[in-house]
C-alpha positions as CSV (number, residue, x, y, z in Angstrom):
1,M,115.0,81.6,80.7
2,S,114.4,78.4,78.7
3,K,113.3,79.0,75.1
4,T,110.9,76.1,75.2
5,K,108.2,75.3,77.8
6,V,105.9,72.5,78.9
7,W,102.3,73.3,78.1
8,Y,99.1,71.6,79.4
9,I,96.2,72.3,77.1
10,T,92.5,71.3,77.4
11,G,90.2,70.9,74.5
12,A,93.2,69.8,72.4
13,S,91.5,67.5,70.0
14,K,89.8,70.1,67.8
15,G,89.5,73.8,67.0
16,M,91.7,76.4,68.6
17,G,93.3,73.9,71.0
18,F,94.3,71.5,68.2
19,S,95.9,74.3,66.2
20,V,97.8,75.6,69.3
21,V,99.1,72.1,70.1
22,K,100.2,71.6,66.5
23,Q,102.0,74.9,66.3
24,L,103.7,74.6,69.7
25,L,105.0,71.1,68.9
26,S,106.4,72.3,65.5
27,K,108.3,75.0,67.4
28,G,110.0,72.6,69.7
29,H,107.8,72.9,72.8
30,S,106.5,70.0,74.9
31,V,102.7,69.5,75.2
32,A,100.4,67.6,77.5
33,A,97.2,67.6,75.5
34,A,94.0,66.9,77.3
35,S,90.8,65.7,75.6
36,R,87.7,63.5,76.2
37,S,89.2,61.1,73.7
38,V,92.8,60.7,72.7
39,N,92.0,59.2,69.3
40,A,92.0,62.5,67.6
41,L,95.5,63.2,69.0
42,E,97.2,60.2,67.4
43,Q,98.9,62.3,64.6
44,F,101.0,64.0,67.3
45,S,102.6,60.8,68.4
46,E,105.4,61.5,65.9
47,Y,106.7,64.1,68.4
48,G,107.6,61.3,70.8
49,D,108.9,62.4,74.1
50,R,107.7,66.0,73.6
51,F,104.0,64.9,73.5
52,L,101.7,63.4,76.0
53,A,98.1,62.5,75.1
54,L,95.7,62.7,78.1
55,E,92.2,61.4,78.3
56,V,90.6,63.6,80.9
57,D,87.1,64.0,82.3
58,L,86.9,67.7,83.1
59,K,84.0,67.1,85.5
60,S,86.2,64.8,87.7
61,E,88.8,66.2,90.1
62,Q,90.4,62.7,90.3
63,S,90.8,62.5,86.5
64,I,92.3,66.0,86.4
65,E,94.6,65.3,89.3
66,L,95.8,62.1,87.6
67,S,96.5,64.0,84.4
68,F,98.8,66.4,86.1
69,K,100.6,63.6,87.9
70,K,101.2,62.0,84.5
71,T,102.4,65.4,83.1
72,I,104.9,65.9,85.9
73,K,106.1,62.4,85.7
74,K,106.8,62.7,81.9
75,F,108.1,66.3,81.8
76,S,109.2,67.0,85.4
77,K,107.3,70.3,85.4
78,V,104.5,72.3,83.8
79,D,105.0,75.9,82.7
80,V,101.8,77.0,81.0
81,I,98.2,76.0,81.5
82,V,95.8,76.7,78.6
83,N,92.1,76.3,79.6
84,N,90.6,76.0,76.1
85,A,87.8,73.5,76.4
86,G,84.4,74.9,76.0
87,Y,81.2,75.1,73.9
88,G,78.6,77.6,72.9
89,L,75.0,77.5,74.1
90,G,72.3,79.4,72.1
91,G,68.9,80.3,73.4
92,A,67.0,82.8,75.5
93,L,67.2,82.4,79.2
94,E,63.5,81.6,79.5
95,E,63.9,78.8,77.0
96,L,66.9,77.0,78.6
97,T,66.5,74.1,81.1
98,S,68.4,73.8,84.3
99,E,70.3,70.9,82.8
100,E,71.4,72.9,79.8
101,I,72.5,75.8,82.0
102,N,74.4,73.6,84.5
103,E,76.2,71.7,81.7
104,N,77.4,74.8,80.0
105,F,78.7,76.2,83.3
106,E,80.3,72.9,84.1
107,V,82.4,72.9,81.0
108,N,83.0,76.6,80.4
109,F,83.6,77.7,84.0
110,F,83.8,75.0,86.7
111,A,86.2,72.8,84.6
112,V,88.6,75.7,84.6
113,V,88.2,76.1,88.4
114,R,89.1,72.4,88.8
115,I,92.1,72.6,86.4
116,V,93.6,75.6,88.1
117,Q,93.1,74.1,91.6
118,K,95.0,71.0,90.6
119,A,97.7,72.9,88.7
120,L,98.5,75.4,91.4
121,P,100.4,73.1,93.8
122,Y,103.0,72.5,91.0
123,L,103.1,76.2,89.9
124,R,103.4,77.4,93.5
125,K,106.3,75.0,94.2
126,Q,108.1,76.3,91.1
127,R,107.1,79.9,91.9
128,S,106.6,80.3,88.2
129,G,104.0,79.6,85.5
130,H,101.4,81.2,83.3
131,I,97.7,80.4,83.3
132,I,95.9,81.3,80.0
133,N,92.1,81.1,80.2
134,I,90.2,81.2,77.0
135,A,87.1,83.3,77.6
136,S,85.3,85.0,74.6
137,I,84.6,88.5,73.4
138,A,81.0,87.5,74.2
139,G,82.2,87.5,77.9
140,F,82.9,91.2,77.6
141,A,80.5,92.5,74.9
142,P,77.6,90.1,74.6
143,G,75.7,89.5,71.4
144,L,72.1,88.5,71.1
145,G,70.8,84.9,71.7
146,W,73.7,83.6,73.8
147,S,72.8,84.8,77.3
148,M,74.0,81.8,79.3
149,Y,77.2,81.3,77.3
150,C,78.0,85.0,77.8
151,A,77.3,84.6,81.5
152,A,79.7,81.6,81.8
153,K,82.5,83.6,79.9
154,F,81.8,86.7,82.0
155,A,82.4,84.4,85.1
156,L,85.6,83.1,83.6
157,S,86.8,86.6,82.9
158,G,86.1,87.7,86.4
159,L,87.9,84.6,87.8
160,S,90.9,85.3,85.6
161,E,91.2,88.9,86.7
162,A,90.9,87.9,90.4
163,L,93.5,85.2,90.0
164,A,95.9,87.5,88.3
165,N,95.9,89.6,91.5
166,D,96.0,86.7,93.9
167,L,98.8,84.8,92.2
168,K,101.2,87.5,91.1
169,P,103.1,87.5,94.4
170,L,103.7,83.8,93.8
171,G,105.4,84.5,90.4
172,I,102.4,83.1,88.5
173,A,100.9,85.1,85.7
174,V,97.2,84.9,84.5
175,T,95.9,86.1,81.2
176,N,92.3,86.2,80.2
177,V,92.1,85.7,76.4
178,L,88.9,87.0,74.7
179,P,88.9,85.8,71.1
180,G,86.7,86.8,68.3
181,W,85.8,84.5,65.4
182,F,88.4,82.1,64.3
183,R,88.2,79.7,61.4
184,T,87.8,76.5,63.5
185,S,85.1,74.0,64.1
186,F,83.4,76.2,66.8
187,A,80.5,77.1,64.5
188,K,79.8,73.4,63.9
189,P,77.3,71.3,65.8
190,D,79.9,69.5,67.9
191,S,80.9,72.8,69.4
192,I,77.6,74.6,69.6
193,A,74.4,73.5,71.5
194,Y,71.0,75.1,71.1
195,N,68.0,75.1,73.5
196,K,65.7,72.2,72.9
197,N,62.6,74.1,74.0
198,Q,61.9,77.0,71.6
199,M,59.3,79.7,72.2
200,K,57.9,81.6,69.3
201,E,58.2,84.8,71.3
202,Y,62.0,84.5,70.9
203,D,62.1,83.6,67.2
204,Y,63.9,86.8,66.5
205,L,67.0,85.3,68.2
206,R,67.2,82.5,65.7
207,E,68.3,85.1,63.1
208,Y,71.5,85.6,65.2
209,H,72.1,81.9,65.5
210,E,71.8,81.5,61.7
211,R,74.1,84.4,61.2
212,M,76.8,82.6,63.2
213,N,76.2,79.4,61.4
214,S,76.6,81.2,58.1
215,M,80.1,82.4,59.1
216,D,81.5,78.9,59.2
217,G,84.6,78.8,57.0
218,I,84.8,82.5,56.4
219,Q,85.8,83.7,59.9
220,L,88.6,86.3,59.9
221,G,90.8,84.7,62.5
222,N,93.6,82.3,61.6
223,P,93.9,79.6,64.3
224,D,97.4,78.7,63.3
225,L,98.6,82.1,64.4
226,I,97.3,81.8,68.0
227,A,100.3,79.9,69.3
228,D,102.6,82.8,68.3
229,A,100.4,85.2,70.3
230,F,100.5,82.9,73.3
231,L,104.3,82.7,73.0
232,Q,104.5,86.5,73.2
233,L,102.4,86.3,76.3
234,V,104.5,83.7,78.2
235,F,107.8,85.2,77.3
236,S,106.7,88.8,78.2
237,E,108.0,90.4,81.4
238,N,104.7,92.2,81.7
239,P,101.9,90.1,80.1
240,P,98.4,91.6,80.0
241,I,95.7,90.4,82.2
242,N,93.2,90.7,79.3
243,L,94.1,90.1,75.7
244,F,91.5,90.6,72.9
245,L,92.4,88.2,70.2
246,G,91.5,89.1,66.6
247,S,90.7,92.5,65.1
248,D,87.0,91.8,65.4
249,A,87.3,91.2,69.1
250,F,89.5,94.2,69.5
251,N,87.1,96.6,67.7
252,R,84.1,95.1,69.5
253,A,85.8,95.7,72.8
254,K,86.7,99.3,71.9
255,S,83.0,100.0,71.0
256,K,81.9,98.5,74.4
257,I,84.4,100.7,76.3
258,L,83.2,103.8,74.5
259,Q,79.6,102.9,75.4
260,L,80.6,102.2,79.0
261,N,82.4,105.5,79.3
262,K,79.5,107.4,77.9
263,E,77.1,105.6,80.2
264,M,79.2,106.4,83.3
265,S,79.5,110.0,82.3
266,D,75.7,110.4,81.7
267,W,74.9,108.8,85.0
268,Q,77.8,110.1,87.1
269,A,75.5,112.4,89.2
270,V,73.4,109.4,90.2
271,S,76.4,107.3,90.9
272,I,77.8,109.7,93.4
273,S,74.4,110.7,94.9
274,T,74.4,107.8,97.4
275,D,77.5,109.0,99.3
276,F,77.2,110.5,102.8
277,L,77.4,114.3,102.6
278,S,80.5,115.5,104.4
């Protein structure tokens, strides 16, 4: 097994994606980095033949397909797909417009669908590869004030688990990564959107939005260590389907699982009451 791989990473110009690209290149891997604008990727040009900057419109199948053709032309293969592009959307469901909802799902969910669809012909031909989808702990244990963002990440988590089952016979692994808070630009305005129409009945949710904004710069997670975690995934003979990244995400998931187990136990009689009596 080769000690280095070819990575295709979306959302590569900032935040978690930028850190992962930087660390992978420094460790000798090759990276095709996809972004809406390649200007922010110029500093990686020093890596020469091991780096490819791609300007990709994640809403366009043609743009995505072309980016994979360029990747294969340069590197002859692609080993790991990291679907990292995404953004948060704060607001109560009643406050959000159809446009705000659709846009969030376009980037956080349907863009991943398009990327995977265009990557699979190459991975199938190789009968190898690893798809890493970046969901969120909010897609497993939701917080307050982020209903639609949580829904999009829940959808991505469900897709990832289903794909893991479907693609395993083809030699393709899928891991759903659910990060907690990392010290990136995610809490900044360019990565977070809020509902434009605010209702006073939901003012209590603004407290939770402010709480997240106040965390900027003091998050527990170190983004420069994410690449090492990903390397453990792709070189593992038995990678997990779900990986909670960060102690905050891990502990939040444990609390959710305990809650779910108790709820199931409390309502077991009702759960089984709908069976036919033998």
